[in-house]
N, C-alpha and C positions, 0 to 999 in steps of 0.2 A: 308182184304189182308192176307193169309193163313202162317205160320210159315213153310215151308218149301223150301229146300235149295238145289240148283244144283250147284255146280263149270261144268265149261267146262274146261277141262286138266285133267288127271290123274298122272302129272309127281314130282318132286320133290316138289311143290307147294303146289299144288292139292290135292295130298295123303294123306300126315300130315295132311297138314290145317283140311282137313275137317274130316278126323279121329278124332281129338281132340274136334274140335266142337262138332262131335256127342256125342261125352262121356260128355261133358260138358252141352247139350241140350238135355236129351233125351226124351224131348219132342218135338223134331222136328225129323222130314226125312230128311235126308242127301243123295243125290245122285254125284256120280260122274261119268261124261261122260267122254269119250273119242274114238276118232276114229280108234285110234289104238286094234284091235281085242286081239291082244299077250298082248299087256299091261293088258288090262281089266279082261283078262283070269288069270294073272296071281294074281291081286289083288285079284278072287274071287278064287285058288287055294287051293283047301279040305287042303293041309298041310302048306296053309299061306307059300309058296315061294314066297314073294311079288315083285316087280321088282324094288325095290329099298332096297337100306340098310340103315338103322337108328336106332341108338339104343333105345329100346322102343315100338319100332310104331309097333312090329307082337303083342305084348300083348294090346295096346290098339286096333287095328283091330280086335285080337279074340275076346275082348270085346263086340263092336259094332256092327261088321260087318254081315249082318242079321236078327239084331233087330234094329234100326234106320238108319244105312250105306249100302248104296247099288252102286254098280259098274256095269256099263251098256257104251252099246255103240249106245244105244237108244237114241237120243239129242230129237229130236220130244217130248217121251212123257217127256222126263226129264223138257224140258221145259213149256213144257205146266201143269205139275202139280206145279210148282215151281214158288214161286213170286220173291223171292232174288235168283239172276245171279251171283254167282260169274265168269271172266275170269282169270283162270291160265294158259293161252295158251302157249308156248315159243314163246320169240321175241331175239333171237339170234344178234348178230351184222349184219348187213347188208352188205354182200361182194360181191356188184355189184352194178353200176349205183352212184348216188351222196348220200354222204355220207360212200361211202364203207368202210369197216373195220374200222370206226366209230360209225354211226348211227345205229338205233335197226330198226330190219326188223320187219316191221310190220302188211304184208301180212296174217300170220294166225289171229291173232289180228279182223283184218281188216272183215278176212270171220264168223268167229266167229260174229260179233256185229250181220252184215247182215244175220246169220242163226239165232238168238236172233229174229230179227224182222220178219223176216221169219214166223217163228211159235210160236210167242208169242200170247198168246189166252187173256190176259188181259195184266193192269199196271204190271212191272216189275220194279225193284229197281237192278240195274244192277252194281256191284260192280269188279272195275279192281282191280287185287291181280297180273298181269304182271309188272313186272319192265317194266315204259313206260317211253319216254321222257314228257317233261312238256309240257302241254296243250292238251294231247292226248285226255284228256276226251270231251274237246268240239268237237274234231273228230267224237269220238262214240256217241254223241249227235246228232250232227248233221245226220249221219247217220239213227240214229235209228226214232228219234223225226220227219223227214222229207218227206214232204207229206202229206196225209190225212188218215195218221192212227189213227183209232179210239182208240188205247192205248197209255200212257205217261208212259216212260220209264226215269226214273231219277238215272244220274250217278254220284257213289262214288269212289274217289279214297281208299283203303286198303292196303296201301302197306305192304309186309311183310320183318321183319328185324332176316327171321331166320339161324343161324349157322350150316351148316350141319355137322355132325358128334353127337350136343346138339338140333337137332329143335324138340323134344317130349319134352324134358323142356323148352327151350326155347318158348314154345306153352301155355304149361302147366302153367309156371310162368313168363310172360314178362314184360321184365321193361318198357315198355310201349305200345299199341294200338296204330293206329294212323288211322283215318276216316275222310276225307277232304270230303266237298259235298258243292251243289249249296247253297246258301245263301239266297233263295229263301224261303217258306212257305214249299214248296212243299221237295226242298233240306233239310230243318231242320228236317221234318220230318221223310222221308227216312236216317238221319245220327243217329235220334235216336231208327228205327228200328234196326241199325245192332250196336249197342251200347249194346240194350239188349241182342242179339247174344252172343256179349262177355262178358255180363256180364255172362250168362250164368244162368242155371235152378237156382233159388232162388238164384240172384246173389253170387253163388258162384264159379265162376271163376273169372273174372279179375276184380277187384277194379277199381268201375267206377272212382279215381280220377286218375287212372293209364291211362284209354283211352282218348286222347284227340283228340281233333278234329281240324280243319282249314279250310279252302276254298280246292276247289280240286287241284289248283295250287300248292298251297304250301308244299300240300300232295304227290304232286308226284314228285317238284323239291327235297322235303327230303329226300328221298330214294336215289334219284343220289347221295344226299350232304354228305349222312352219309356213303356210302359205298366208294364214295372217299378219304374222311380224314381218315377212316381204313386204304385202299389202302395205302393212304401217308404213315401210321404211318407205316406200314410195311416196303416200300421203304426208309424213312428216318433213321428209326434203322439199314441194310443193309446197309446204306451209312456208318453210323460210323461203322459199320462191319469192312468194309474194310480200315477204319482209324486205327480200333484197331491192327490188323493184323500187320499194317506196321508198329506202332510204339508199341507196343508190352502188350498194355491194354487189358483187357478182356472184351469182348461186354458184357457178363451175367454182369456182375460186374456195367458197364454202366448202361445197361437198368434197374438192380436193383434202382438204386441211383437216377435216372432221374424217374423212374416209380414212388418212393416213393414222390417223389412232389406230392402235390393234387392238385396243375393245371393243371398235367398232366396225371397223373394215370399207372397202369403198364399195361393195355390190348394194346394188338397188337406188344407190345417193344418186339417181340422175334426173334432173326435173325435165319434166315434160307436161303430157297432157292428163298425164293421169292410167294408175293399171286397166287394162282389160283381160280379155279371153276369159275361157272356160272355168277357169278356178279360183283366182283371190276373190274377186265378186262373189260370188257360190258361197265359197268356204268361208270368207268372216260372217256373212249372214248366218249360215251356219252355225258357226260358232256362237254370234246372236242370240240366235233361238234357243239353243241348247241353254248357256246362261242364263236365259229369264224361264225355262224351264224348271231350271234347279233354283229358280229363286233369288239371285247374281243380277240384279237389276243395274246397281251399278258397272259392275263388268262387262254388263251388256250392253252400257251404254257408252262406255268407254272403243268397245269394238264397234258401233255402230257409228262412232266419229270420224274412224278409218272410211266408212264409206261415204259419208256427208261431205268430209274432204275432198276424195275423189270424184264426186259429183259439183263440188263449187270450186274443182280447179278448169274444167269443162266448162263451166257458165263462166269462169273468168277469162276465158279465152277470148269469147264470143263479146262480152262487155268491153276488153281492151281493142276489140277491132271495132265494136261501135262509135269509143270514142275516137279514133286515131283516126277514123273513115268520116268525122266532119257529122257524127251524133246520128248519122242512118246511113243505113242500109239497103233499103228499099230497092229493086230493081237494079242493083250494081252485082256484077258479075266476079265471083270466087273461083279458084282453082283450087281445088282440094287434092294436093299430091300427097297419094298413101290414105285407103282406108284401113287395111288389116289392122291388128289391136298394137302390130310388131313388125318388124321386118323379119322377110325369109320366113314367114308361112301365110298362108291365105283366107285363114279362121278371122274372122270377122264379131264372135263372140264376145258381147261386151266391149267392143274397140269403142275406145273412147271417140275418133271419129262416126258416130251412128250416131251420136247424142249432139255433138255440135253440128251435124247436118240439119241436125230437127230442129233446132236452136235457130240455125241461120233460115234454114225454110218458113222459121215464124215470122220472122223477118223480110220474108220478101225476096231474100236474096236470089241468084240466079246462077245456081250452083255446079260445078263440073268437075267430074270425081275422075280420077284418074289413079289407076293404083297396076303393079304389074304380075300378081296375081287373084286379084280378092275383086275384080270387079263383077263376076258374075254373082257372090254372095252380096257386095256392094245393093245389088239391084234387087236381091229379097228382100232385105236389111230395110229397105226404103221404099217400099213398094206403097205405091199409092200416094206418094208426095210428089207436087206439081215443081215445076223450074227446075229440073236436075237431069243433066245428060252422064254418061258414062263413056271415056273415049280411053284410049289405048295410050295414044301416044301423047306423053304431057307438053310437047311446044304446042298440040292442037289445042288443049284444054286453057293456054293459057291466052293465046289469043282474043283478043279485048278484051282481057280481065282486067279488074282493080286491083284482086290483091291476089296474091298466091297463099297459101295456108297449108304448110305442110306440118304434115299429120305422122308421116311414118319415115322413120330415117331409113328406109332403104338406100343402100347403098350408091346406088345409080344419079340420084338426087345431086349430090355434090360435084357429081361429074358433067352435066347437063351443061349448055352454054345459056349461061344467064343473059350475056348479053342478049343475043337474039331473041330470049323469053321478055328482056325486058324494054326493047324495041318494038314488040307487036303485044303488050301490054299499053291501056288506058293510062294515063298521065292524073295527077298523081300516082307512082304505081308502088306499090306495098308487099313486103314479103315476111309474113307471121312465120317464124322458126320454133315453133312448139318442140322439136326434138333439140336445139341448138347445136346443129349438126352441119349444119353451113358455115361459107366466109363471111361470116357476118358484114367484115370489115370491107371488103370486094365489092358485096352488093351493093354498100353504101357512095361508092367511088363512080360506080354504073350508075348511080341515081335513085335505086332504091328506098324508100321508107323501111327502114327493117324494126320489126319489133321481135323481142325473143323473151322466151320464160328465166324469169329471175334474173334480167339484163335492164 
């Protein structure tokens, strides 16, 4: 078996993961393949205008691209020359048929499996990198090993636990790496091969005691369970935030004390507009669907409540603005600072800002959206809505606005000249800091009416 690696899918999973694998395994050839020619052209662009933004990613790609990392649309050559095949294609929430709105859409994953079988020229280790429902590996194994193929395909599950905005740091120094494999001899041999990849050349990457191995089904379920529990924490602290506003408590103080409890910890106890991104909502809904499929209806209702709380938090933002702005938002201008679902990424999938923007649009608000990295995606997400402008300069976005609605905690925003912003706005001028990242006392001294989450 050769040491070459191919990843099918050049998106948020495949691109960063393979770049770091190439960096930490300079003795391996790593190929990233995708049918999207524009995406591959961006990965290969001479000026490194990569198709996704992730802090530190460009530096890694500059180091390894052309050395042992290659991007191509030639899937046939890539599969043939590599014996370890990662599958990192998109698995969005299914929006049709059985399981619509909850189950994962696996058509791209199945097409990849059939392509691998058609193109293979020898035994392959197939690594599930996309987020997939439990027991998907069994379906992949059935497709790949059905019939009289002379080759053997061993399917492993290697879910990613990356957080956008810190993906490169997470990859270079992960809390853990999870590999699930069949419990037979061939499966354990394949697991050992993948462990060697993550250990890196000369065992210089992930310490082997942090590379955890399980059976395939446990690995697949762990991904859904981890994201569901993190999403539950976001919804839980936002539920507490509403109670803080009603009682006069301060959610940051509550979270600080609760987070100091070693049994709980402080991660994801940050009140805000709710969770977004490609994983949390999709994975929680997938868990809801799985529970329902196995007749676990009470469990399904519990996890579905996490989604309901998340949606409620965004509706509550608009309701508070409505009340604070004299019970009417029609024809008022709101400058939305930030559209990405979190800072340090241009990703807008399931961003709370999109839902809030649509709710404001229903109230006939004139919306001016600004974001350092996500404006192009914002235009696509809100296509067809009127009364919206997209502005790169936050000072321009705030001119003549009745309110600034901060939706993403970009580090640039607290550093802005808020006196200048205040002077350019209509009065009374309001700031709604949904991330609690601004100096709210200073804003009040300038004359702003300030709203915050959980305060």
